Every structure is written in C-alpha cells, then in structure tokens.
N, C-alpha and C positions, 0 to 999 in steps of 0.2 A: 228324653232330649231329642229334639228333631234331628234329622240326619241331613246335613248340608252337602252340597255337591262337593266333590273331591278337591277342585281347584281352589275353594275358599280356604281349605286347611293346608294347602301346599304352600311352600316358600315361593317368593316372587321369582318369576322367570327372568332370564337375561333380557328379554324384550321389554318386560315391564320396567326393569331398572334403567334401561336406555331411555325409555319414554319419560321417566321421572326426571332424569338428569336433563333432557332436552327442555322440559317444561321449566325447570329451575333456571337454566341458562337464558331462556326466553324472557322470564320474569325479571332476571337481573338486568338484562339488556334494556328492556323497557324502562326499568326504574333509573338506569344511568341516563337514557335518553331524556327522560323527563326532568331529571335534576340539571342536566346540561342546558336544556331548553329554557328552564327557569333562569339559570344563571345568565345566559345570553340576553334574555329579555330584560332582566334587571339591569344588566350592564349597558344595553342600548338605551333604556329609560333613563339611567343616570346621565349618559352622555348627552342626551337631548336636553336634560335639565341643566347641565352645567355649560352647555354652549350658549353664551350669552350674546345677544345682538350687539353689533358694532355701533349702530346709532344710539345716541343717548340724548335725553332731555335734561337741561340744567335750568333749575328754578332759583330765584333770588329772594333773599330776605328783604322784607319791605319795612322800611323805617328802622333807624338805629343800626348798630352793628357796623362791620366793615364792608358789607355787600358781598361777602364771599358766596360762591354758588354751591349748591348741593345737588347730587344726582337724584332725579325724581324717582328712580326705581330702587333707591336704597343705597346706603354707603357701600363701597367696594375699594379694594386695594387699588392704588395708582399703578397703571400699566407702564411698565419699564420700557422705554425706547430711547434711541440716541437723539431723535428729532421728532417733534410733532408738528405737522403742517396743516394748518387751518385754511381752507380755500373759501374766502369770503364770497358769498353769493346772495342772490336775492330772489324774489318771486317772479321777476321778469326775465330771469336767466335760465329757463329751462333748456333752451337751445344751446346755450354755452355748456351746461353740464352734460348734455347729450354728446356734444362735440368732444369735450374733455374725456368722457368715458369711452370714446372711440379712438383716443390717441394716447397720451402718456398715463393716464389714470385708468387701471382696469375697471371694468364694469361688473365683474363677478367677484364673489367673496373669496374664492380660492386665488384668483389673480391678485387681489389686494393683500392677502395673507403672504403670498410669495414675494411680493414687492416689499413688504415690511421686513421679511426675513432677509432678503438680499441687500437692503439698503439701511436697515435700522430706523426707517422713517415711517411713521403712521400718517394716514391722510384721511381727513373728513371735510365735507362740505359744511360751512358754518352759516347759519340763517336764524333770523329772529322770527317774530310772530306777526300776524295782521288780524285786523277785525273782519277781513273779507273771508266769510265762511267757505266760499267756493275755492279760493286760493289755498286756504288751509287743507281743504279736503283733497285737492290735487297734491299738495305737499305730502300728505299722509300716504297717499298712494305710492308716490315716488320713494318715500322712506321705506315702505313695505317691500317694494321691488328690489331696491339697490342696497338698502341698509348701510349707508356711508355718510351719515349726517351727524353733526352736533347741533342740537336745537336749543337756542337761547331764548329765555323768557324776557325778551326785550323787544320793543317795536322796531320792526324792519322799515327803516326810513333813511334816505340818503343824508338828510340833514343831521341825522343822529349817529352817523358812523363812528365819531370818536367814543361815544358811549358803548356802541357795540363792540369796538376794538378792545376797550378795557374789559368788558364783559367776557370777550373771547379769551384773553390772556389769563383771566381769573379761573375761568372754566377749565381751560387747558391745564393749568397748573394743578387744579383739584383732581383732575382725572388722570393725568400722565406725569409719570417721574422721568423727565426728559432733560438732556443736556442743553438743547435749543428748542425754542418755540418760534415757529415761522409763521408769519402772516403772508398769505398769497392771495391774489385775485383770481377770479375765474376766467380771465381773458388773456393769460399768458401761456406761452409754450415752454414747458419745464422739462429738464432732464433730471429725474430724481437721483440717478446713479452719481452724477457729478455734484449735485447738491449735497449728497451724503459725504463725499469726500472733502468738500469744503468744510462742513460742519465738524468733521472728524479730526481736523488739523489741531495740533497742540497749540495752545495760546498761553501767554505769560499772564494775561489779564482775566480774571474770573468773570468780570462784568463786561460783556461785549454787545455792542450794537452793530450789527452786520448788515450792510446794504449798499445800494448804488447811491452814493451821496451827491447832494446838489446844494446849490445856493441860487438865489434869484430875487427879483423884485417882488414886493408884497402887492398883492392885487387889491386895489382900492376902489375899483369900478364895480358897482353893484350888478352891472349888466354881464360881467364875466362869470364863468363857471365857478372858479376858484376864489371868488370874492371873499375877503376877510373882514367881517364887521369890526373886529378888534384890532384893526391895523394901526391905530394910534399907539398901541402898546408894543408894537414890533419894529417900529421905524420903517425905513425904505426898503431894507433888504432882509430876507429871511436868513436865519442862522443855518449852519450846516445840518442837514438832516437827510434821511434816506427817502427815495422815491417810494410812494405808497404800494405799488403792485407786488413788491416782494422785498421783505426784510426779515431779520431774525434777531431774537433777543436771547441771551444766555440764561440758564436757570436762576442765577443770583439776581439778575435784573427783574425777571418775572416774579421772583419771590418778593421783591420790594413792591412790585405793583399789586401783588396779591394782598399785601398788608394795607394798601391804601383804602380809605373811605372813598366812596364814589364821588363825593362832592369836594374832596380836599385839594385836588389839583385842578388848575384852570383848563377848561376845554375850549380850543379854538374851533373854527368852522371846519378846517380840514383835518382829516385824521392823521395824515403823515406829519403835518406841522405840529399837532397835539403831542404825538409820540415824541418827535424831535425835541419839543420844548422840555418834556419831562426828562429826556436823556441829558439835557444841558444841567438840570438840577441834580443829576446823580453822577457818581464817579464811574462813568462807563468809558470804554475804549471804543472810539468810532473806527470801524474797519470798513474802508471803502473798497468794493470789488465791482469792477465794470462788467465782469462776466454775468452778473445778475440782471443786466439790462442791455443785452445785445439786440441789435436791430436786424440781425440775420444769423443763420446757423454757421458760426465759425467753428474750428476744430477744438475750441475750448469753452464754448458758450455753456451757461448753465440755464438761462432763461432768455427767451426772445419776445420782444414786443415792440410796438412802433414808437419808440422814443425818438424825438420829443413830440411827434405829431398827436399821439393819443396816450392816454394813461392806461396802457395795455395795448392789445391788438385792436386796430381800427374796425375790423370786421371779423371778430373772433370766431364765430360759428363757422365761417368758411375758411378763414386763414388757418385755424388749428388743424383742420383736415389737410389743407394743402401742404402745410410745413411738415406734417407727419409722413407725408408720401415721399418726402425728399430724404435720400440716404444720408446726406450730411446732417440731417436733423435727428432722425430716429434711429439710424444704424451705425453712426460713427462711434468709434472706440470711446470708452469712458474717459480714458486719459489721452491727451495729445501725444502724438508719436515722439515729440521732443522730450517729454517727461518719461 
C-alpha cells in the first residue's frame, strides 16, 4: 500500500474547519441574494403588468342592440369614484388642453392620481375620431405622452355633439361606478375641490340633473350659431335646461340613458337642448346652481366662464392661464369663510 503524506491521514485542523464554515456561509449568502433578486424582479414585473393605462378606447356595437360601449382592451371592473368628469374636447383644441394641464388639471399621472384621491373625482379628456390621418397621429402622440383620454369610436364633428354626448355618458357608465357623471367643456376654469363638495351633498332625489339652468328664445335664424332646425317642435321659448359647458347627471339618470337605443330619443341640433329635452321626459330633479357659471372668481365659485358672451371662456388658452395666476381663483379656500 502506498505511503501517503502524513497530513492526509490526520484529522482536519482548526484552520481547515474555519475555511469550510466560511465557504458554506458564503454559499448560503449567495443563494439568499439570488432568491431575493428573483423575488424582487418578479414583483416589479407584476407591478408593471398590473399598472393599467388611464386612457381608454371605447368601441360601439354596429347595428342592433342598445349601442352600449365596450372597452377595446378587454372587459374590466368599473372603477369606483364619487364623480367622473369627462372634459369634452376636439382636434382643434390642442392649445386648450395645454392650458388646462398648466392650470387646474395636472399634466402628470401622479398629480392626476393625487387629485382623484383628494376629491373623489376622475378626469379624462373625451374625444372622437376623424378620417384625417395626420390629426389621428398627433392625437396618438398626445395620448402616449399624457395618458388622460377617453377615446370614443364616433365621428368628432360639431354638428354631431348630441351623439357624442350620449356616447360619452354610455362609455362613462360602462367604465366608472360613479355617483355623478359630469360633462364639462375644455374652455372653462374649474375648481375640482369645490365641485367635489357640491356632488357630495346629500339629496332626497336619486335622479338629479345639476347645472346652471336657463331659458330663452328658440333660435330660428339659420345664420345664427345655435340655430335649431326643429324649432317648430319647440315653440318660441326653450324649456328649462342646463348651460352646456358644465352639468352633472346622477347615476340613476345615466343608467336610464345607458339603456336607451341610440335612435330612440330625438336629437336636437344643440347638445344642451337635447339633454334638457330628455330630462323633461324623465322623473329628474332640476337642481339650479349659479356657482357653476360664474363670470369671475368669487369666494364660492365652482366654475368660471364668460357667460353670456361666450359658451365658455372667450379666449380660453390665454384666460385659463391668467385666471390661474389670481390668488382668488387658484389659492382661495375650498369653502367660503362664511361656511
């Protein structure tokens, strides 16, 4: 039998034992690090996958059915909010949206999330489609940058605003579980915190039509902007209805609109008259609130626009920025001191 060196037959020295222990500790540490790294990576991956975009496209059933919308990216649970505010906008309103994002509507996702958490209100720009490829390409860029749109599969055209409005309420109802659905224009200065307080008030009537109410002569002259071709059905004066730049419908009212077939109710030329006519046919409570149509920033205003000179601010891109610089507009308390 060969003769081996003496140290091969000897028991391990204390140095050898320490080395073995150190190696084992090192291997355990490396294994733990790898498991931790994999867990963190999977967690981050899942977080990215579950973080859904805020902008959404809504497509519409063609022919038959009740015209209800569905989300193009697949069905999802309705997002619970106290109020959903759809800011109606168009392809020629890039400047207005830019000004809004520099004033009362945050331009970043974190800001929008904080606003929703603070007020219970969700906000989206609402726009249809066009056959102009260049305009659609610009819109896609804006959607990718700001992610604050509701895109409707309906032609974006001024003469079809009543159809867009019905499409908006149906889409909003399918996406958001809300107590109120608010239609707003992109040329008004709004205080979301005060709007939130107004919508949160307790009401005895579950079907509420909330706005700055008006009456007035029916426009029968084709040369006028708000000419109504169906004036012979309306008589000489309009019925009580809300100004178009800002009004809200309670959930029960919008649920009834959601059940309508698109061609079951008459469409007038003007969107606010159309909604007002439908409200006459329903058991709604007309709630008139003049704070929704102030001409200047008062201690209790909710929205400012140039009533009655313009349907909104007359020069919104400039005036939105000017109003926001005024402390009485942007920095005044949510509640009037008397309250």
